[in-house]
C-alpha positions as YAML, in Angstrom:
chain: A
units: angstrom
residues:
- id: 1
  name: MET
  ca: [-48.78, -175.08, -55.80]
- id: 2
  name: THR
  ca: [-49.44, -178.04, -53.52]
- id: 3
  name: PRO
  ca: [-46.45, -178.56, -51.21]
- id: 4
  name: PRO
  ca: [-44.81, -181.97, -51.26]
- id: 5
  name: PRO
  ca: [-45.44, -184.20, -48.25]
- id: 6
  name: ALA
  ca: [-43.29, -183.62, -45.19]
- id: 7
  name: ARG
  ca: [-41.52, -186.99, -45.58]
- id: 8
  name: SER
  ca: [-40.26, -186.27, -49.10]
- id: 9
  name: GLU
  ca: [-36.65, -185.38, -49.80]
- id: 10
  name: PRO
  ca: [-35.72, -181.84, -48.70]
- id: 11
  name: VAL
  ca: [-36.66, -179.23, -51.29]
- id: 12
  name: LEU
  ca: [-34.19, -176.54, -52.40]
- id: 13
  name: THR
  ca: [-36.34, -173.41, -52.66]
- id: 14
  name: TYR
  ca: [-33.71, -170.74, -53.35]
- id: 15
  name: ALA
  ca: [-31.02, -170.01, -55.95]
- id: 16
  name: PRO
  ca: [-27.62, -170.81, -54.42]
- id: 17
  name: ARG
  ca: [-25.90, -168.23, -56.65]
- id: 18
  name: PRO
  ca: [-28.27, -165.34, -57.39]
- id: 19
  name: SER
  ca: [-27.17, -162.66, -59.80]
- id: 20
  name: ALA
  ca: [-25.76, -159.38, -58.54]
- id: 21
  name: PRO
  ca: [-28.44, -156.70, -59.08]
- id: 22
  name: SER
  ca: [-27.72, -153.71, -61.25]
- id: 23
  name: LEU
  ca: [-29.91, -151.48, -59.05]
- id: 24
  name: ARG
  ca: [-27.98, -149.86, -56.22]
- id: 25
  name: LEU
  ca: [-30.26, -149.64, -53.21]
- id: 26
  name: PRO
  ca: [-30.15, -146.59, -50.92]
- id: 27
  name: PRO
  ca: [-28.33, -146.84, -47.58]
- id: 28
  name: GLY
  ca: [-30.51, -148.46, -44.93]
- id: 29
  name: ALA
  ca: [-32.53, -150.50, -47.45]
- id: 30
  name: CYS
  ca: [-34.76, -153.11, -45.83]
- id: 31
  name: ASP
  ca: [-35.94, -156.57, -46.86]
- id: 32
  name: ALA
  ca: [-39.27, -156.54, -45.03]
- id: 33
  name: HIS
  ca: [-40.25, -160.13, -45.76]
- id: 34
  name: CYS
  ca: [-38.06, -163.22, -45.69]
- id: 35
  name: HIS
  ca: [-37.68, -166.44, -43.72]
- id: 36
  name: VAL
  ca: [-35.04, -168.61, -42.06]
- id: 37
  name: PHE
  ca: [-35.09, -172.43, -42.23]
- id: 38
  name: GLY
  ca: [-32.96, -174.35, -39.75]
- id: 39
  name: PRO
  ca: [-30.35, -175.62, -39.48]
- id: 40
  name: ALA
  ca: [-32.68, -178.49, -38.67]
- id: 41
  name: ASP
  ca: [-30.26, -180.13, -36.25]
- id: 42
  name: ARG
  ca: [-30.48, -177.00, -34.09]
- id: 43
  name: PHE
  ca: [-33.97, -175.73, -34.91]
- id: 44
  name: PRO
  ca: [-36.09, -178.79, -35.78]
- id: 45
  name: TYR
  ca: [-38.88, -178.51, -38.31]
- id: 46
  name: ALA
  ca: [-42.46, -178.86, -37.11]
- id: 47
  name: PRO
  ca: [-43.83, -182.41, -37.33]
- id: 48
  name: ASP
  ca: [-46.97, -181.19, -39.13]
- id: 49
  name: ARG
  ca: [-45.11, -179.05, -41.70]
- id: 50
  name: GLY
  ca: [-46.34, -179.14, -45.28]
- id: 51
  name: PHE
  ca: [-42.90, -179.89, -46.74]
- id: 52
  name: THR
  ca: [-39.27, -180.26, -45.73]
- id: 53
  name: PRO
  ca: [-36.94, -177.52, -47.00]
- id: 54
  name: VAL
  ca: [-33.23, -177.57, -47.53]
- id: 55
  name: ASP
  ca: [-31.80, -175.48, -44.68]
- id: 56
  name: ALA
  ca: [-31.72, -171.74, -45.41]
- id: 57
  name: THR
  ca: [-29.94, -170.35, -42.39]
- id: 58
  name: ARG
  ca: [-29.47, -166.94, -40.87]
- id: 59
  name: ASP
  ca: [-25.85, -166.80, -42.06]
- id: 60
  name: GLN
  ca: [-26.94, -167.54, -45.62]
- id: 61
  name: LEU
  ca: [-29.53, -164.77, -45.32]
- id: 62
  name: PHE
  ca: [-26.95, -162.32, -43.98]
- id: 63
  name: ALA
  ca: [-24.65, -163.16, -46.92]
- id: 64
  name: LEU
  ca: [-27.47, -162.73, -49.43]
- id: 65
  name: HIS
  ca: [-28.28, -159.31, -48.01]
- id: 66
  name: ARG
  ca: [-24.66, -158.21, -48.32]
- id: 67
  name: ARG
  ca: [-24.74, -159.27, -51.97]
- id: 68
  name: LEU
  ca: [-27.99, -157.43, -52.66]
- id: 69
  name: GLY
  ca: [-27.09, -154.23, -50.79]
- id: 70
  name: ILE
  ca: [-29.66, -154.69, -48.00]
- id: 71
  name: GLU
  ca: [-28.86, -153.43, -44.50]
- id: 72
  name: ARG
  ca: [-32.06, -154.08, -42.53]
- id: 73
  name: CYS
  ca: [-34.51, -156.93, -42.46]
- id: 74
  name: VAL
  ca: [-37.81, -158.18, -41.04]
- id: 75
  name: MET
  ca: [-37.85, -161.98, -40.85]
- id: 76
  name: VAL
  ca: [-41.17, -163.80, -40.80]
- id: 77
  name: GLN
  ca: [-41.59, -167.05, -38.90]
- id: 78
  name: SER
  ca: [-42.37, -169.87, -41.30]
- id: 79
  name: ALA
  ca: [-44.95, -172.62, -40.89]
- id: 80
  name: VAL
  ca: [-42.17, -175.18, -41.37]
- id: 81
  name: HIS
  ca: [-41.06, -174.25, -37.83]
- id: 82
  name: GLY
  ca: [-44.61, -173.87, -36.50]
- id: 83
  name: PHE
  ca: [-45.13, -171.86, -33.34]
- id: 84
  name: ASP
  ca: [-41.55, -172.33, -32.11]
- id: 85
  name: ASN
  ca: [-40.12, -168.92, -33.02]
- id: 86
  name: ALA
  ca: [-36.63, -169.74, -31.73]
- id: 87
  name: VAL
  ca: [-35.04, -169.76, -35.20]
- id: 88
  name: ILE
  ca: [-36.11, -166.15, -35.80]
- id: 89
  name: GLU
  ca: [-35.25, -165.07, -32.26]
- id: 90
  name: ASP
  ca: [-31.74, -166.44, -32.77]
- id: 91
  name: ALA
  ca: [-31.34, -164.53, -36.03]
- id: 92
  name: ILE
  ca: [-32.60, -161.31, -34.43]
- id: 93
  name: ALA
  ca: [-30.00, -161.69, -31.66]
- id: 94
  name: ALA
  ca: [-27.24, -162.23, -34.25]
- id: 95
  name: GLY
  ca: [-28.37, -159.31, -36.41]
- id: 96
  name: GLY
  ca: [-26.93, -156.49, -34.35]
- id: 97
  name: GLY
  ca: [-30.16, -154.46, -34.25]
- id: 98
  name: ARG
  ca: [-30.60, -154.62, -38.02]
- id: 99
  name: TYR
  ca: [-32.87, -157.70, -38.01]
- id: 100
  name: LEU
  ca: [-36.35, -157.87, -36.48]
- id: 101
  name: GLY
  ca: [-39.09, -160.49, -36.57]
- id: 102
  name: ILE
  ca: [-42.74, -161.40, -37.10]
- id: 103
  name: ALA
  ca: [-43.97, -164.36, -35.04]
- id: 104
  name: LEU
  ca: [-46.41, -167.18, -35.60]
- id: 105
  name: VAL
  ca: [-48.54, -167.72, -32.50]
- id: 106
  name: PRO
  ca: [-51.73, -169.57, -31.62]
- id: 107
  name: VAL
  ca: [-54.66, -167.20, -31.38]
- id: 108
  name: GLU
  ca: [-54.96, -168.03, -27.66]
- id: 109
  name: VAL
  ca: [-51.30, -167.10, -26.96]
- id: 110
  name: ASP
  ca: [-50.89, -165.83, -23.41]
- id: 111
  name: ASP
  ca: [-49.72, -162.36, -22.40]
- id: 112
  name: ALA
  ca: [-46.41, -163.59, -20.98]
- id: 113
  name: ALA
  ca: [-45.46, -165.10, -24.34]
- id: 114
  name: LEU
  ca: [-46.36, -161.88, -26.16]
- id: 115
  name: ASP
  ca: [-44.28, -159.88, -23.69]
- id: 116
  name: ARG
  ca: [-41.29, -162.14, -24.28]
- id: 117
  name: LEU
  ca: [-41.62, -161.95, -28.07]
- id: 118
  name: ALA
  ca: [-41.92, -158.15, -28.03]
- id: 119
  name: ALA
  ca: [-38.84, -157.84, -25.83]
- id: 120
  name: ALA
  ca: [-36.88, -160.14, -28.18]
- id: 121
  name: GLY
  ca: [-37.51, -157.92, -31.21]
- id: 122
  name: PHE
  ca: [-40.72, -159.28, -32.70]
- id: 123
  name: ARG
  ca: [-42.85, -156.45, -34.06]
- id: 124
  name: GLY
  ca: [-45.99, -158.34, -35.01]
- id: 125
  name: VAL
  ca: [-47.76, -161.66, -35.42]
- id: 126
  name: ARG
  ca: [-48.84, -163.31, -38.65]
- id: 127
  name: PHE
  ca: [-51.93, -165.31, -39.56]
- id: 128
  name: ASN
  ca: [-52.50, -167.21, -42.79]
- id: 129
  name: PHE
  ca: [-55.66, -167.66, -44.80]
- id: 130
  name: MET
  ca: [-54.27, -169.93, -47.49]
- id: 131
  name: ARG
  ca: [-55.34, -173.40, -48.63]
- id: 132
  name: HIS
  ca: [-51.95, -174.96, -47.87]
- id: 133
  name: LEU
  ca: [-51.63, -173.41, -44.40]
- id: 134
  name: PRO
  ca: [-53.73, -173.61, -41.22]
- id: 135
  name: SER
  ca: [-55.96, -170.59, -40.58]
- id: 136
  name: VAL
  ca: [-57.86, -169.16, -37.62]
- id: 137
  name: ASP
  ca: [-61.26, -167.69, -36.86]
- id: 138
  name: PRO
  ca: [-61.07, -164.01, -37.88]
- id: 139
  name: ASP
  ca: [-63.07, -162.81, -34.88]
- id: 140
  name: ARG
  ca: [-60.69, -164.52, -32.46]
- id: 141
  name: MET
  ca: [-57.78, -162.97, -34.33]
- id: 142
  name: LEU
  ca: [-59.40, -159.55, -33.93]
- id: 143
  name: ALA
  ca: [-59.75, -160.10, -30.20]
- id: 144
  name: LEU
  ca: [-56.02, -160.80, -30.04]
- id: 145
  name: THR
  ca: [-55.25, -157.42, -31.64]
- id: 146
  name: ARG
  ca: [-56.51, -155.71, -28.49]
- id: 147
  name: ARG
  ca: [-53.68, -157.44, -26.61]
- id: 148
  name: LEU
  ca: [-51.14, -156.64, -29.30]
- id: 149
  name: ALA
  ca: [-51.78, -152.89, -29.08]
- id: 150
  name: PRO
  ca: [-50.16, -152.15, -25.70]
- id: 151
  name: ARG
  ca: [-47.10, -154.16, -26.76]
- id: 152
  name: GLY
  ca: [-46.50, -152.15, -29.93]
- id: 153
  name: MET
  ca: [-47.14, -155.18, -32.12]
- id: 154
  name: HIS
  ca: [-49.15, -155.23, -35.35]
- id: 155
  name: LEU
  ca: [-51.14, -157.80, -37.29]
- id: 156
  name: GLN
  ca: [-49.78, -159.34, -40.48]
- id: 157
  name: VAL
  ca: [-52.07, -161.36, -42.76]
- id: 158
  name: HIS
  ca: [-51.47, -163.61, -45.75]
- id: 159
  name: PHE
  ca: [-54.59, -164.46, -47.71]
- id: 160
  name: GLU
  ca: [-55.77, -165.72, -51.07]
- id: 161
  name: SER
  ca: [-56.82, -162.85, -53.29]
- id: 162
  name: GLY
  ca: [-60.53, -163.68, -53.37]
- id: 163
  name: LEU
  ca: [-60.74, -163.43, -49.58]
- id: 164
  name: VAL
  ca: [-60.03, -159.70, -49.64]
- id: 165
  name: HIS
  ca: [-63.76, -158.95, -49.97]
- id: 166
  name: ALA
  ca: [-64.77, -160.86, -46.83]
- id: 167
  name: LEU
  ca: [-61.65, -160.24, -44.75]
- id: 168
  name: GLY
  ca: [-61.26, -156.55, -45.55]
- id: 169
  name: PRO
  ca: [-64.20, -155.31, -43.44]
- id: 170
  name: VAL
  ca: [-63.15, -157.61, -40.60]
- id: 171
  name: LEU
  ca: [-59.54, -156.42, -40.65]
- id: 172
  name: ALA
  ca: [-60.71, -152.81, -40.67]
- id: 173
  name: ARG
  ca: [-61.85, -153.38, -37.07]
- id: 174
  name: SER
  ca: [-58.34, -154.32, -35.91]
- id: 175
  name: ALA
  ca: [-57.02, -152.52, -32.84]
- id: 176
  name: VAL
  ca: [-53.54, -152.35, -34.45]
- id: 177
  name: PRO
  ca: [-52.16, -151.66, -37.93]
- id: 178
  name: VAL
  ca: [-52.64, -154.45, -40.48]
- id: 179
  name: VAL
  ca: [-49.92, -155.43, -42.95]
- id: 180
  name: ILE
  ca: [-51.05, -157.40, -46.02]
- id: 181
  name: ASP
  ca: [-48.52, -159.84, -47.45]
- id: 182
  name: HIS
  ca: [-47.52, -160.12, -51.12]
- id: 183
  name: PHE
  ca: [-50.04, -157.47, -52.23]
- id: 184
  name: GLY
  ca: [-52.96, -159.71, -51.45]
- id: 185
  name: ARG
  ca: [-51.77, -162.53, -53.76]
- id: 186
  name: VAL
  ca: [-53.60, -160.87, -56.65]
- id: 187
  name: ASP
  ca: [-53.44, -162.47, -60.08]
- id: 188
  name: ALA
  ca: [-51.56, -159.96, -62.22]
- id: 189
  name: ALA
  ca: [-52.93, -161.56, -65.38]
- id: 190
  name: ALA
  ca: [-56.38, -160.26, -64.38]
- id: 191
  name: GLY
  ca: [-55.11, -156.68, -64.50]
- id: 192
  name: PRO
  ca: [-55.84, -153.58, -62.41]
- id: 193
  name: ASP
  ca: [-59.58, -153.61, -63.06]
- id: 194
  name: HIS
  ca: [-60.18, -156.98, -61.46]
- id: 195
  name: ALA
  ca: [-62.43, -156.84, -58.39]
- id: 196
  name: ASP
  ca: [-59.76, -158.34, -56.11]
- id: 197
  name: PHE
  ca: [-57.15, -155.72, -56.96]
- id: 198
  name: ARG
  ca: [-59.67, -152.90, -56.72]
- id: 199
  name: ALA
  ca: [-60.70, -154.12, -53.26]
- id: 200
  name: LEU
  ca: [-57.06, -154.28, -52.16]
- id: 201
  name: ALA
  ca: [-56.42, -150.76, -53.41]
- id: 202
  name: ALA
  ca: [-59.54, -149.57, -51.60]
- id: 203
  name: LEU
  ca: [-58.22, -150.99, -48.32]
- id: 204
  name: LEU
  ca: [-55.15, -148.80, -48.68]
- id: 205
  name: GLU
  ca: [-57.36, -145.73, -48.54]
- id: 206
  name: ASN
  ca: [-57.71, -146.61, -44.85]
- id: 207
  name: PRO
  ca: [-54.56, -145.51, -42.94]
- id: 208
  name: LEU
  ca: [-54.84, -148.63, -40.77]
- id: 209
  name: PHE
  ca: [-53.50, -150.76, -43.64]
- id: 210
  name: ARG
  ca: [-50.06, -151.34, -45.09]
- id: 211
  name: VAL
  ca: [-49.08, -153.65, -47.93]
- id: 212
  name: LYS
  ca: [-45.97, -155.54, -48.97]
- id: 213
  name: VAL
  ca: [-45.33, -155.30, -52.69]
- id: 214
  name: SER
  ca: [-43.32, -158.50, -52.50]
- id: 215
  name: GLY
  ca: [-43.99, -161.52, -54.67]
- id: 216
  name: VAL
  ca: [-44.20, -160.07, -58.17]
- id: 217
  name: ASP
  ca: [-42.65, -163.40, -59.20]
- id: 218
  name: ARG
  ca: [-45.64, -165.22, -57.68]
- id: 219
  name: SER
  ca: [-48.35, -163.01, -59.15]
- id: 220
  name: SER
  ca: [-47.09, -162.56, -62.69]
- id: 221
  name: ARG
  ca: [-48.54, -164.36, -65.69]
- id: 222
  name: ASP
  ca: [-44.94, -164.50, -66.93]
- id: 223
  name: GLY
  ca: [-44.51, -167.39, -64.52]
- id: 224
  name: ARG
  ca: [-40.90, -168.44, -64.27]
- id: 225
  name: THR
  ca: [-39.36, -165.62, -66.28]
- id: 226
  name: PRO
  ca: [-38.49, -162.05, -65.26]
- id: 227
  name: PRO
  ca: [-39.13, -159.14, -65.70]
- id: 228
  name: TYR
  ca: [-42.68, -159.85, -64.37]
- id: 229
  name: ASP
  ca: [-43.97, -156.68, -66.02]
- id: 230
  name: ASP
  ca: [-47.68, -157.25, -65.31]
- id: 231
  name: ALA
  ca: [-47.17, -157.75, -61.57]
- id: 232
  name: VAL
  ca: [-44.64, -154.90, -61.39]
- id: 233
  name: ALA
  ca: [-47.26, -152.59, -62.89]
- id: 234
  name: LEU
  ca: [-49.78, -153.48, -60.17]
- id: 235
  name: ALA
  ca: [-47.19, -153.08, -57.42]
- id: 236
  name: ARG
  ca: [-46.24, -149.67, -58.82]
- id: 237
  name: ARG
  ca: [-49.89, -148.56, -58.71]
- id: 238
  name: LEU
  ca: [-50.01, -149.36, -54.98]
- id: 239
  name: VAL
  ca: [-46.72, -147.61, -54.25]
- id: 240
  name: GLU
  ca: [-47.82, -144.49, -56.11]
- id: 241
  name: ALA
  ca: [-51.24, -144.49, -54.43]
- id: 242
  name: ALA
  ca: [-49.95, -145.08, -50.88]
- id: 243
  name: PRO
  ca: [-46.25, -144.16, -50.93]
- id: 244
  name: ASP
  ca: [-45.97, -143.99, -47.13]
- id: 245
  name: ARG
  ca: [-47.55, -147.39, -46.44]
- id: 246
  name: CYS
  ca: [-45.78, -149.87, -48.70]
- id: 247
  name: PHE
  ca: [-42.87, -152.23, -47.97]
- id: 248
  name: TRP
  ca: [-40.86, -154.62, -50.14]
- id: 249
  name: GLY
  ca: [-39.34, -158.03, -49.42]
- id: 250
  name: THR
  ca: [-37.48, -160.83, -51.17]
- id: 251
  name: ASP
  ca: [-39.59, -163.63, -49.65]
- id: 252
  name: TRP
  ca: [-36.31, -165.60, -49.57]
- id: 253
  name: PRO
  ca: [-35.98, -168.59, -49.53]
- id: 254
  name: HIS
  ca: [-39.22, -168.65, -51.55]
- id: 255
  name: PRO
  ca: [-41.24, -171.50, -50.01]
- id: 256
  name: ASN
  ca: [-44.30, -173.03, -51.71]
- id: 257
  name: HIS
  ca: [-43.40, -171.48, -55.05]
- id: 258
  name: HIS
  ca: [-43.86, -172.65, -58.64]
- id: 259
  name: HIS
  ca: [-40.24, -171.76, -59.50]
- id: 260
  name: VAL
  ca: [-37.00, -170.65, -57.88]
- id: 261
  name: PRO
  ca: [-36.59, -166.93, -58.59]
- id: 262
  name: ASP
  ca: [-33.34, -165.01, -58.94]
- id: 263
  name: ASP
  ca: [-33.07, -162.63, -56.00]
- id: 264
  name: GLY
  ca: [-30.90, -160.26, -58.01]
- id: 265
  name: ALA
  ca: [-33.66, -159.95, -60.61]
- id: 266
  name: LEU
  ca: [-36.19, -159.28, -57.86]
- id: 267
  name: VAL
  ca: [-34.08, -156.37, -56.60]
- id: 268
  name: ASP
  ca: [-33.79, -154.97, -60.10]
- id: 269
  name: ALA
  ca: [-37.60, -155.01, -60.36]
- id: 270
  name: ILE
  ca: [-37.76, -152.54, -57.45]
- id: 271
  name: GLY
  ca: [-36.53, -149.81, -59.78]
- id: 272
  name: ARG
  ca: [-39.72, -150.17, -61.80]
- id: 273
  name: ILE
  ca: [-42.00, -150.62, -58.77]
- id: 274
  name: ALA
  ca: [-40.68, -147.39, -57.24]
- id: 275
  name: PRO
  ca: [-39.39, -145.48, -60.28]
- id: 276
  name: THR
  ca: [-38.34, -142.22, -58.62]
- id: 277
  name: ALA
  ca: [-35.66, -141.57, -56.01]
- id: 278
  name: GLU
  ca: [-38.31, -140.34, -53.58]
- id: 279
  name: LEU
  ca: [-40.51, -143.43, -53.96]
- id: 280
  name: LEU
  ca: [-37.48, -145.73, -53.71]
- id: 281
  name: GLN
  ca: [-36.34, -144.04, -50.50]
- id: 282
  name: LYS
  ca: [-39.79, -144.37, -48.93]
- id: 283
  name: LEU
  ca: [-40.36, -147.98, -50.00]
- id: 284
  name: MET
  ca: [-36.95, -149.36, -49.09]
- id: 285
  name: VAL
  ca: [-35.77, -147.15, -46.20]
- id: 286
  name: ASP
  ca: [-38.16, -144.69, -44.57]
- id: 287
  name: ASN
  ca: [-41.34, -146.76, -44.38]
- id: 288
  name: PRO
  ca: [-39.82, -149.92, -42.84]
- id: 289
  name: ARG
  ca: [-37.47, -147.94, -40.60]
- id: 290
  name: ASP
  ca: [-40.31, -145.96, -39.05]
- id: 291
  name: PHE
  ca: [-43.01, -148.65, -38.95]
- id: 292
  name: TYR
  ca: [-40.86, -151.47, -37.58]
- id: 293
  name: ARG
  ca: [-38.94, -149.15, -35.25]
- id: 294
  name: PHE
  ca: [-35.41, -150.25, -35.98]
- id: 295
  name: PRO
  ca: [-32.95, -149.23, -33.27]
- id: 296
  name: ALA
  ca: [-31.06, -146.07, -34.10]
...
């Protein structure tokens, strides 16, 4: 989907009244991928943003999590706010130790800025390799990972599915763990035997890698309609193959999407992604708790 120009009317990207999920999540469940937009009068949007969203504030996110049964969260800085991570830092401070962050930074970010982000509750930095978002030179990104390591920060990457073949060997040289967003943006319609999905699954054989099985609503051939069975099946394969290295997230408020998903339906899909109590506990509680180092 090509984002609308920044000067267009603000775009509502989330469902104001999502359904209440039927799946009861275990205590300590974590949304490991979501965003916060604005309020713009306090946290201005970046001038070079791809589109202008309707505000989706920290308090709205907190309320959504209460409705969904989510107690912990990892918020990801959005390109609509650029490199000014203040909106996420503010939400971390208001989250009472239950909310942490992933920052967007220039690849030449200085050590003092990394120190400040780490102290504020940012656990990693994210780089995009998508057509609608600015990207960086992979070798320069790798050099940065050597400075992330002593700060306990990891690398998070968001890439188009076909790039897994070229980026995978590069990312395998990272000095810190690598988290892959939205299970590599694979096309679920292509099925589990497609080269892109096989390459993604092969990366998970390396303990350096983790994957977020978020975005079944983006990958599914079903498009705008749950239950997204084809994408759920691929996500389940990853969770069963690497049960200790998968996370899940809502991706609220769903920017740059082809439809506005129902967050309650996305939670209900977790029961089919992680179909046993043990897998559900690992995916939603144990894995994010231990990897992101939530305060006790």
